[in-house]
C-alpha positions as CSV (number, residue, x, y, z in Angstrom):
1,M,0.1,0.0,0.2
2,E,1.3,3.4,-1.0
3,V,-0.7,6.7,-1.1
4,V,0.0,10.5,-1.3
5,L,-2.5,12.8,0.1
6,D,-2.6,16.3,1.5
7,R,-1.6,16.7,5.2
8,D,-4.4,19.0,6.2
9,Q,-7.1,17.0,4.8
10,F,-5.7,13.9,6.4
11,L,-5.4,15.5,9.7
12,K,-8.9,16.8,9.4
13,G,-10.0,13.2,8.6
14,L,-8.2,11.8,11.5
15,Q,-9.6,14.4,14.0
16,M,-13.3,13.4,12.9
17,V,-12.7,9.8,14.1
18,H,-10.1,9.3,16.5
19,N,-11.7,10.6,19.7
20,I,-13.8,7.5,19.1
21,V,-10.9,5.3,20.1
22,E,-10.4,4.6,23.9
23,P,-6.8,4.7,25.0
24,R,-7.2,1.4,27.2
25,Q,-8.5,-1.3,25.2
26,T,-8.9,-5.2,26.0
27,L,-8.0,-5.6,22.2
28,P,-5.0,-3.8,21.1
29,I,-6.3,-3.0,17.7
30,L,-9.0,-1.2,18.9
31,A,-6.6,1.5,20.0
32,N,-5.6,1.7,16.1
33,V,-7.4,3.4,13.3
34,L,-7.8,1.2,9.9
35,L,-6.6,2.9,6.8
36,E,-7.8,1.6,3.5
37,A,-6.5,2.8,0.4
38,E,-8.3,2.2,-3.0
39,D,-10.0,4.1,-5.9
40,E,-8.3,7.6,-5.3
41,T,-9.4,7.5,-1.6
42,I,-8.1,6.5,1.7
43,R,-10.6,5.6,4.5
44,V,-10.0,6.2,7.9
45,T,-11.9,4.1,10.3
46,A,-12.4,4.0,14.2
47,T,-14.5,2.0,16.5
48,D,-14.9,1.0,20.3
49,L,-17.4,-1.8,19.2
50,E,-20.3,0.6,20.2
51,V,-19.7,3.7,18.0
52,G,-17.9,3.8,14.6
53,A,-17.0,6.5,12.3
54,R,-15.4,6.3,8.9
55,V,-14.3,9.4,6.6
56,S,-12.9,9.3,3.1
57,V,-10.0,11.5,2.3
58,P,-8.8,12.0,-1.4
59,A,-5.4,10.5,-2.1
60,K,-3.4,9.3,-5.1
61,V,-3.2,5.6,-4.8
62,A,-0.1,4.3,-6.1
63,S,-0.9,0.6,-4.7
64,K,-3.9,-0.2,-2.7
65,G,-4.2,-1.9,0.6
66,A,-4.9,-1.8,4.2
67,I,-3.2,-1.2,7.7
68,T,-3.9,-0.3,11.2
69,L,-2.0,2.3,13.2
70,S,-2.1,3.8,16.5
71,A,-4.9,6.3,16.6
72,R,-3.3,8.8,19.1
73,K,0.3,8.5,17.9
74,L,-0.8,8.8,14.2
75,A,-2.8,12.1,15.0
76,E,0.1,13.4,17.0
77,I,2.5,12.9,14.2
78,V,0.4,14.6,11.5
79,K,-0.5,17.4,13.7
80,E,3.3,18.2,13.7
81,L,3.8,17.8,10.0
82,P,4.3,20.9,7.7
83,A,1.2,21.8,5.4
84,A,2.7,19.9,2.4
85,G,2.1,16.7,0.5
86,L,2.2,13.3,2.8
87,T,3.4,9.9,1.4
88,L,2.4,6.7,3.5
89,K,3.8,3.7,2.4
90,V,3.5,0.0,3.9
91,G,6.5,-2.4,3.8
92,E,7.1,-5.6,5.3
93,S,6.3,-6.7,8.8
94,A,3.3,-4.0,9.1
95,A,5.9,-1.3,9.2
96,V,4.8,2.1,7.9
97,N,6.9,5.0,6.4
98,L,5.5,8.5,6.7
99,R,7.3,11.2,4.6
100,C,6.4,14.8,4.5
101,A,8.7,17.7,3.3
102,G,11.7,16.2,4.6
103,V,10.4,14.8,7.6
104,N,10.3,11.0,8.0
105,Y,8.6,8.6,10.6
106,R,8.5,4.9,10.7
107,L,5.8,3.3,12.7
108,V,4.7,-0.6,13.1
109,G,1.1,-1.2,12.8
110,L,-1.0,-4.1,13.0
111,A,-2.8,-6.2,10.2
112,S,-6.2,-5.1,9.0
113,D,-7.5,-8.5,9.1
114,D,-8.8,-8.5,12.7
115,F,-10.0,-4.8,12.8
116,P,-13.9,-4.8,13.6
117,A,-16.1,-4.1,10.7
118,V,-17.9,-0.9,10.8
119,V,-21.1,-1.6,8.6
120,P,-23.8,0.9,8.5
121,A,-27.2,-0.7,8.6
122,A,-29.3,-0.3,5.6
123,P,-32.3,1.7,6.6
124,P,-35.6,1.7,4.7
125,A,-35.6,5.6,4.9
126,W,-33.5,8.5,5.8
127,L,-34.3,11.8,7.6
128,T,-32.6,14.8,6.1
129,L,-32.1,17.9,7.9
130,E,-29.6,20.7,8.4
131,A,-26.4,19.9,10.3
132,K,-27.0,23.4,12.3
133,T,-30.5,22.2,13.2
134,L,-29.3,18.6,14.6
135,R,-26.5,20.2,16.7
136,E,-28.8,22.9,18.3
137,M,-31.2,20.3,19.4
138,L,-28.4,17.9,20.7
139,A,-27.2,21.0,22.6
140,Q,-30.5,21.6,24.1
141,T,-31.1,18.3,25.4
142,S,-27.7,16.4,25.8
143,F,-27.0,18.5,29.0
144,A,-29.8,16.4,30.9
145,V,-28.5,12.8,29.9
146,S,-27.8,10.7,33.1
147,H,-24.2,9.8,33.9
148,D,-25.4,7.1,36.5
149,E,-24.4,3.8,34.6
150,S,-26.9,1.9,36.8
151,R,-29.9,3.6,34.9
152,F,-28.6,2.7,31.3
153,A,-31.9,3.8,29.4
154,L,-30.9,7.4,30.6
155,N,-27.6,7.4,29.3
156,G,-28.5,8.8,25.9
157,V,-30.8,11.0,23.9
158,L,-34.1,9.5,22.9
159,F,-34.7,10.4,19.0
160,V,-38.4,10.3,18.0
161,F,-39.2,10.5,14.3
162,Q,-42.6,11.6,13.6
163,P,-44.6,12.3,10.1
164,K,-43.7,16.2,10.3
165,E,-41.5,16.4,13.2
166,I,-38.3,15.2,14.9
167,R,-38.2,15.1,18.7
168,L,-35.2,14.7,21.0
169,V,-35.3,14.0,24.7
170,A,-33.1,13.4,27.6
171,T,-33.5,13.2,31.3
172,D,-31.5,12.2,34.3
173,G,-34.3,11.9,36.6
174,H,-33.9,15.3,37.9
175,R,-34.1,17.3,34.7
176,L,-36.2,16.9,31.4
177,A,-35.2,18.5,28.2
178,I,-37.3,18.4,25.0
179,A,-36.3,19.7,21.5
180,N,-38.8,19.8,18.7
181,R,-38.1,20.8,15.0
182,G,-40.6,20.6,11.9
183,V,-39.4,18.5,9.0
184,G,-40.8,18.4,5.4
185,H,-40.8,14.5,5.1
186,G,-40.3,12.7,8.4
187,L,-40.7,9.2,9.4
188,S,-43.5,7.8,11.3
189,G,-43.1,5.6,14.6
190,V,-39.2,5.2,14.5
191,T,-37.6,5.7,18.0
192,G,-34.2,5.0,19.7
193,I,-31.7,5.9,22.5
194,V,-28.6,7.0,21.0
195,P,-25.8,6.6,23.5
196,R,-24.0,9.6,25.2
197,K,-20.7,9.1,23.6
198,A,-22.3,9.1,20.2
199,V,-24.1,12.2,20.9
200,T,-20.9,14.1,22.0
201,E,-19.1,12.8,18.7
202,I,-22.1,14.2,16.5
203,M,-22.0,17.4,17.8
204,R,-18.2,17.7,17.5
205,V,-18.0,16.8,13.9
206,L,-21.1,18.6,12.6
207,G,-20.5,21.7,10.5
208,S,-22.8,24.6,10.0
209,T,-23.6,24.3,6.4
210,E,-24.2,21.0,5.0
211,D,-27.2,18.6,5.3
212,V,-27.0,15.3,7.2
213,Q,-28.9,12.3,6.9
214,I,-30.1,10.2,10.0
215,A,-31.9,7.0,10.2
216,I,-32.7,4.5,13.0
217,T,-32.8,0.5,12.4
218,E,-33.7,-2.1,14.9
219,N,-30.5,-1.7,17.0
220,Q,-28.3,1.1,15.3
221,F,-28.4,4.7,14.7
222,V,-26.8,6.0,11.6
223,M,-25.7,9.6,10.4
224,Q,-24.1,10.2,7.1
225,M,-22.7,13.3,5.6
226,P,-20.5,13.6,2.4
227,N,-17.5,11.6,2.8
228,F,-18.5,10.5,6.3
229,V,-20.6,7.9,8.3
230,M,-21.0,7.4,11.8
231,T,-22.9,4.4,13.5
232,A,-24.0,3.9,16.9
233,R,-25.6,0.8,18.7
234,L,-28.8,1.8,20.3
235,I,-29.1,1.6,24.1
236,E,-31.6,-1.2,24.9
237,G,-34.3,-0.7,27.6
238,Q,-37.4,1.5,28.0
239,F,-36.9,5.2,28.1
240,P,-39.3,6.5,30.8
241,N,-42.7,7.7,29.9
242,Y,-41.5,11.7,30.1
243,E,-45.0,12.8,28.5
244,A,-46.7,11.8,31.7
245,V,-44.6,14.3,34.0
246,L,-45.4,17.1,31.8
247,P,-48.1,19.7,33.0
248,K,-51.2,19.6,30.9
249,N,-52.4,22.9,32.4
250,H,-50.4,25.9,33.3
251,P,-51.9,28.2,35.8
252,G,-49.8,31.1,35.1
253,R,-47.1,31.9,32.4
254,L,-44.3,34.2,32.6
255,A,-42.6,35.8,29.5
256,I,-38.9,37.1,30.2
257,K,-36.2,37.9,27.7
258,R,-33.8,35.1,27.5
259,T,-30.7,37.2,28.2
260,A,-32.0,38.7,31.3
261,L,-32.9,35.5,32.7
262,V,-29.5,33.9,31.7
263,A,-27.7,37.0,33.3
264,G,-29.7,36.5,36.5
265,L,-29.0,32.9,36.7
266,R,-25.2,33.4,36.4
267,R,-25.1,35.7,39.3
268,V,-27.0,33.7,41.7
269,S,-25.4,30.4,40.6
270,V,-22.1,31.8,42.2
271,M,-23.6,30.8,45.5
272,A,-25.1,27.6,44.5
273,E,-22.0,25.5,44.5
274,E,-23.4,21.8,44.9
275,R,-24.3,20.1,41.8
276,N,-28.1,19.9,42.3
277,K,-28.3,22.9,44.6
278,P,-31.5,24.5,43.5
279,V,-32.3,28.1,42.5
280,R,-35.3,29.6,43.9
281,F,-37.7,31.6,41.7
282,S,-40.3,34.0,43.3
283,L,-42.6,35.4,41.1
284,T,-45.1,38.3,42.1
285,P,-47.2,40.4,39.7
286,W,-44.5,42.6,37.6
287,K,-41.4,41.1,39.4
288,R,-39.4,38.0,39.5
289,T,-36.6,37.3,42.0
290,T,-33.9,34.7,41.6
291,S,-32.0,33.5,44.7
292,S,-29.8,30.7,45.9
293,S,-27.5,30.0,48.9
294,N,-25.1,27.5,50.1
């Protein structure tokens, strides 16, 4: 295997997938990324067996092939290389030579045969929406995801596809966050709990201009963009009936500027040092008082 590619494009591709790799693995090959070269492309794949991602980077492929290399070390090396053409050549015994503008590195990888396959499911239909919209919805809900591993059904964000709407829901048992967005052509009756790690990685890689396609199958969440695909195993279990705790009738309603509310919360939260220490709202006609103590 021998390829020539642009250092900046390669680094961007590595950065899109290498956070998925867990540094401490019982299987050494899971600390690596899979590099596959063919058809004027090098594909970079990472997985922890729960979440997987693959990005395609343009390359001049002199000879096709595949190898796995340490995700952390490869990213560190490429980050320090100058912005120029990079040559990657695999020799005997899985030895890999990297050359870039007079800089040379030699790494020893592992054969690609034992690398777990990252195979996106073939969903019957996709939901297309703006990347910015999906990122906003995740930001509005992911903060409420539980970190209590014993309540595994709460360790992710619930995706609910409806005919004209997509809904995201998260709760840790104390907080409940719901985000709704209208869609032109939705999917009916499709739901799945996407794990916290996948949610974090989705938010990290999403841009602000492109469209994304997402889908949920029986046990997998899939997201794809041009030259990129991510998969995640859905969390098994029953998400709580969050609609049962939503108030049906509100005795009163308060309208307030968002900036004023955020500023007030920032000031009083200085005194609310504990993780779940409450902030008290006192509402009277024409006045809202926010307070906290430790």
